[in-house]
N, C-alpha and C positions, 0 to 999 in steps of 0.2 A: 494589297490594295493601293492603287495609285491615288495619292492625295491631290486635291485641287490646290490647297494651301498647306504648306508644312508649318512646323511650330513657329519659326521666326519670320514667316512670310506675312505681308501686310496687305489684305484686300483693300480696295478703295473705301472711302469713308461711308458711302451709301451701302455697299455690300456688307461692310463690317457691322453697321447698324442693324441690317436685316438679319444677319447671322446671329448677332447678339440677342435680338428680340426672339428669334426662334429658340435659342438656348434657354432664355428666360421662360418662355411658354412651356418648354419641355420639362423644366424642373419645378415650375411653379406649383402644380397641383400637389405634389408630395410635400413640398416645403411649407405651404400654408395649410395643408390638411392636417398634419400632425397636431399642431396646437388646437385645431378645431375638435379633433377626436379626443384629446386629453381633457379639454374643457377647463373649468376653473378660471376662466377669464384670460387665458393665455392669448396674447395678441398675435394675429397672423402677420400684420405688417412688421412687427418687431422681429418675428421669426425670419421674414424675408431679409430684413436689414442685417440681422445677425449672420445669416447664411452668406450674404454678400461680403461683409467685413471678414468673416472667417475664410472665405475663398481668397480674398486679397492677401491675407496672412499666409495661407497655404502656397500661393503662387510665389510670394517673396521668398519663403524658406526653400522652395524647390527651384529657385533661381529662374523662375518663369520658363520652365521646360516641361511642365506637365499640364496639358490642356483639359482640365476637368473642373466642374463647379461642385462645391460642397453644399449639400442641402440637409434638411432635417432628417435625422435617422429614426426610422420606425422601429428599429431593433430595441430602442430604449423606451418604447411605449409603455410596457408593463411597469418598469421602475418609476417612470414619471407619474403614472396614475397612482401608484402605491405611495409616492412621496406626498401627494395631496390627501389621499384617502386615509392615511394612517396618522395624520397629525394629532387628532384628538386622542386616539388610542395610545399613542406612545408619549405624548407630552402632557396630556390632560388640558390642553389649551385649544380653544376653537378659534383659529386664526389662519386665514388663507395665505397670508404672507409667509408663514412658516413653510408652507408647501413650496413657495417660490425659492426660499432658502435651500430647501431640500434638493430641488431639481438643478439649481445652479451649483451647489456643492457636488452633487452627483456627476454633473457634466465636467467639472474641474478635475475630479478624481479619474473619470474615464479618459480624459485627455492626458492626464499625468501617466496613465498606464502606457499609452502610445509613446509618450516621450521617453519613458524608461526602456521600452522595447527598441526604440530607435537608437538609443545609446548603446544597447547591447549589440545591435546589428552593426553599428559603426565600429565597435571594438573587436567583433568576432568575424565580420565579413558576412557575405550573403551565401557562402557555400552551403551552410547548413540549411538555409531556406530552400535552395534548389533540391536538396536531398529529402527534406521533410515534405515539401510541397511540389512534387514533380507534376508534369502535365496530366498523368493518369489520375491525379487527385484534384488539381486546380480546374481542369476541364469540366468534370461533372459538377463541381461546386459553382462555377460560373453559370452552367446550365440551370442549376437549382435556383440561383438568384433570380433568374427570369421566370422559371416555372412556378416557384412558390408565390410569386407576385401575380401569376395568371388568374387565380380565383378572384382576386380583388378587381381585376380588370373586367371580368364577366359580371361580377356582382354590381359594379358601377353601371354597367351597360343597361340595367333595368331601372335605374334610379333617375327621377327628375330632380331638378335643383330647387324645388319648392315643396314645402310641407302641404300636402293635399288633405282635404277633408275625407270623410268616410265615402268610399266609392263602392258602387255595386260591382258584381263580378265582371260584367261586360265592360264597365267603365275602367276598371283596373286593367283588363286585358288591352283595351285601347291605349291606355297610358303607357303600358310596357312596350307595346308595339311601336309607339311614337318614339320612345326613348331608344329602343334598338335601332330604329331608322336613323335617328340623329347620330348615334355612335357609328353605324355602318357608313353613313355619308361621310363622316370624318375619316374613317379608316380608308375607304375606297378613294377618297380625294387624295389622301397622303400617298397611297400606293400609285395612283395614276400619275400624280405630279412627279414623284420620285423616279418613275420608270419611263414616262412618255413626254414629259415637258421638255421644252427646248431652253438652251443657254442657262442663264443664272436661275431661272424659275425652278428648275428641277432640284436645286440645292436648298430650297426653303419649303419643303412639303408640309411641315408641321404648321407653319403659319397659315398657309392656304387652307389646309385641312381644318384647322380650328375655326377659321372665319366661315368656312362653308357649313360646318356643323352648327355654329352659332346662328347663322342666318336661318337655317331650317328650324332650329329650336325657337328662335324669335318669332318666326311666322306662325307656328302653331300656338305659341303663347299669346300673341296678339289676337288671334282668332278666338282662343279660349276666353280671354278677357272680354272681348266684344260680345260673345255669345253666352258668357257666364257658364262655360263648360269646363269643369275642373280637370277632366281627363286630358285636355289639350294643353294645359299649362305646364311648361318645362322650366322656364327661367323665373327666378324670384326678383322682379324689378323693384320690389319694395325696399330692398337693401340700400337703394340710393337715397332713401329718406333720412337715414342717420349716418352721416359721414363723419369719420374720425381722422383728423389730419395729422395728429402727433402719435407715433407708435408708443405703446405702453411697455417700456423697457423692463425686462425681468430684474435687473440688478437693483432697481429702485425698491421693488417689493422685497427682494432678497435681504437687503440691508435692514428693512423694517422687521422682517421675519427673524433675522439673527438677534435683534434686540429683544423681540418677543420670546424667543425660545430660551434666552438666557435666564428668564424668570422661572423656568421649569427645572426642578431637581432631577427629572427623568430625561433630560435632553439627550444624554449620552445614548439612551436606547434608540432614539430616533436617528441619531448620527450613525450608529452601528447598522441600522436598517438600510440607510442610504449606501453605506460602504458595501454591505453585503449584496445589495441589489445591482450596483453599477460596476464595481471593480472586477468580479469574476467574469461578468458578461463581456467586458472590454477585452480581456485576455482571449476569450473564446472567439470574438468576432474579428480579431486581428487578421484571421485568414481571409475575410471578405475584403479587407484592404489590399492584401496581396493579390487576390483573385481579380479585383477591379483593375489594378495597375498592370497585371499580366494581360488582361483583356485589352486595355487601352494600348499597351505596348504592341500587341499584335496588329492593332488597327493602324497605328501610326508608323509601324515597322521600326521602332526604336525602343530598346529595353530600358524602361524607366527605373527598374530596380538596380540598374548599373549606373545610369546617368539620367537624373541627378543622384540616384541611389535610393535604395529602400530606407536607409536611415533618414534621409531628408524627406521622403514622401510620408513616412510615418510621423516624423516630427511635425511636418506641416499639417497633417491631418489632425494630430493631437492638439497642437497649439491653436490651430484654426477653429477646432471644435470648442475649445475652452473660451476663446474670445467671442465666438458667435453665440454661445450659450449665455454669456453675461448679458447680452442684449435680448435675445429671443427666448432663452430658457431651454432650447432644444439642442442636444448634442448634434453635431453635423457629421456627415460622412461623404465620401466621393460618390456621386450619383450615377447609377447605371443609365438613367435617362439622358444625362449629359454625355456620357460615353457613346450611347447610341446616336445621339445627335451629331457628334463628331464623325461617326461612321457614315451616317446617311448623307450628310452635307459634304463629306470629304474635305472638311475644313478643320485642321488642327492648329490653326493660328492662335497663339496665346493672347494676342490683342483682342480677339473675340471674347475670350473669357473675362478679360479685364473690363471691357466695355459692358459685358453682361452684368458684372458686379456693380459697376457704376450706375447702370440703369436700374438695377434692383434697389440700390440705396435711394435713388431719386424717386422711384415709384412708391417706395414704402412711406413717403411723406405726401404723396399725391393721392388724396382720398378717393376722388372719382375713378381713377384708373385702378386702384387697389380693389375698389368695390366692383368694378367691371370684371376683374379677375375672379373675384369671389362668386360672381353670378354665373360663371361658366359651369354648366350642369355636370353632375357626375357621369351621365350617360355619354357625353361628349368626351370626357376624360377616359372613359372606358374604351371607346373606339380608338382613341389615340394610343392608349396603353397596350392594345393588342399588338401594334407595330413595335412599340418601344420594348416591351418585355420579351416579345418574340425574338427581337434582334439580340438581346442579351443572351438568351438561351442558345441561339444559333452561333454566337461567338464562342460559347463553351464547347459546342459541337465541333467547331473548327479546331479547337485545341486538342480534342480527343482524336481527331484524324491523324495526329502525329504519333499516336500510341499503337503499339503492336497488339491488335485485337486477336491475334492467333495465340497469344500467351494467356493461358487460363488464369494466371495470377491477376492480370489486368482486368479480366472479365469480372472476377470476384470483387475487386476494389471498386470498379465503376458501378456495378449492380448494387453493391451495398450502399454506396453514397446516394444513388438515385432513388432507390426504394425507400430508404429512411427519410430522405428529404421530401419526396413527393407524398409519402405516407404521413408526413408531419410529425415525426418523432421529436419530442421535446421534453425537457426537464423543467418541472415547476415545483419549487420547494421554498416555502417561507418568503414569498415575494421575489424570489430569484427565479427567473425564467430563461432557460437556454433554448432559443428558438430552433426551427427545423434545420436551417443551413449550418450553423456551428455544430449542432448535434450530429448531423449527417457527416460533417467533416471529421469529427472525433471518431466516429465509427469507421470511416474510411482510413484514417491514420492507423487505427488499431488493426484493421484487416491487412493493411500494407505491411505492418510490423510482423504479423503472423506469417504471411506468405513469403516474407523476406528472411525469416529465421534460417540460419545455415543448418543443414543437416549434420547430425552428429557423425563424425568420421569413424569408420570402423578401426578397431585396434589393429596394429601390425601383426599380432599373434593370430587373429581371426583371418586376416588376409593371407598369411603364410599357410595356414591350415587349408584354406580354400585352394591355393595353388598346388599343394601336395595332393589333394583329392583329384584335381584335374589331371595331374600327371599320372 
C-alpha cells in the first residue's frame, strides 16, 4: 500500500492536527470504556492520560519508528475486576484503595513479563519468533483480533448512550431502530468519505463519520426531550452537569491501598491472586503484540520486528504499559483501532502519534471536552467499529494470502485457530482467564507442532528387504 506520509514525514501543522484528532477519536472509545466497565471509581480521564504517557514512553524506546498508540487493554478486564471484587475475601478488609493497589501491582507485573521477553529476544534474536509464529499462524490470529471484537460492535449498535426508563415493546423497537440508524449513518459516512471524497478529506473519514452520527443522535435526542419521548433519547447531555477537571490518578489510591493491606496478616494471599491473574496472561498474549506489529509492518511496508526490533517494541509495550497504569490503572497495549487508522488515512507519520498523545494529555484535564467524548453513544461507536474491526480482520486475511492453501497442513492450522477463536474457546480457572485469541493461538501452535513432526525413517534393513523383494 502506497503511503501518503511515511514514518519520518511531516504533514503540515493543520493536517497533523486533524490526523491526530482522528487517531484520538479512533482509540478513545476503548481507552475510556475499560475503566467504565471495571467500575469501582476508575477515572476515564486518568486512563486517557495514562495511555498517552505510556505511548510517549513506547515511542521513545522504539526510537520513534513504530507509529501506533497504546490504549487500555481489555484482555486484563477479568483480572482487574477480580482485584477489586476479592479484596474483602482475601484480606478481610473492606477498602477500595486495596483494589487500586492490586490493579497497579498487576499492571507492573504484566509489563515486567514483556520486559523479560524483550531481553530474551535481544539475546536470542528473532529467528525463533519467525519459526514459532509463521504467517500461517499470525494471519489467522490477526483475523481473530478483529473477528472476536465484532460481537461487541454489533451489541453496541443497539445501545443508546442514556439510561432509559421502562419502555413498551413498540418504544423499545423504535429506540433500537434509531440506534441502528445512528450507527449506520456513521459507518456509511466513513465508507463514503474514505472512498469518494476528494483531496485531504478522504483521509479523515472517522472524524467526519463521528460528527455525522453525533449530529443525527443529537437531533433525535433534542426531539425526545422536547416531546418527552424516552425512545428518541440517544445522548445523555446530563453528564455536562458534573464536570471533573482533575483526573483521579490510580497511584494515589494505590499508595493508600498498600498501607491498608499491610495491616492484614493474609495480604500474601491477595498478592498471590494478583500474580496468578496477571503474569500467565501476559505470557499468553505476547502473541497479540507480535501479531499487531506484523500487521502494522505489512501496512507501512517496513518490518518493525527487525527495525527497531521486536526486543524494542516489546520493551516499549511493557514499560509503556507500566507507566500508563500508574496513572490510569489500566495496562496498555498497541491498539488495533490505531493501526486501522494508519491504514485508512495512509499516514504513518510518527509526529501524528506524538501529537495524538499530547492532545490526549491536554484533553484529560479539559472536563467539557472529556465529557463530550463520554456522551458519544455506544451505537455510534458500534457503527465506527464495524469499519475498524473489519479492517483488522482483513489485514489478517492479507497475511494468509501468502500461505500455500494447497498444503493440507496449513488448512488444519488455520481452521483450528479460526474455529477455536470464533467459537470463544477460553480457560477460566481461579480468577485466571485465558481469552479466545491466546487460547486459539495455543491450539494453533500445537497443531503446527503435530503436522510438522518428522516421519520416522524406515530402518536400512527394512529398505534392503524391500529392494530384494522388488528384484
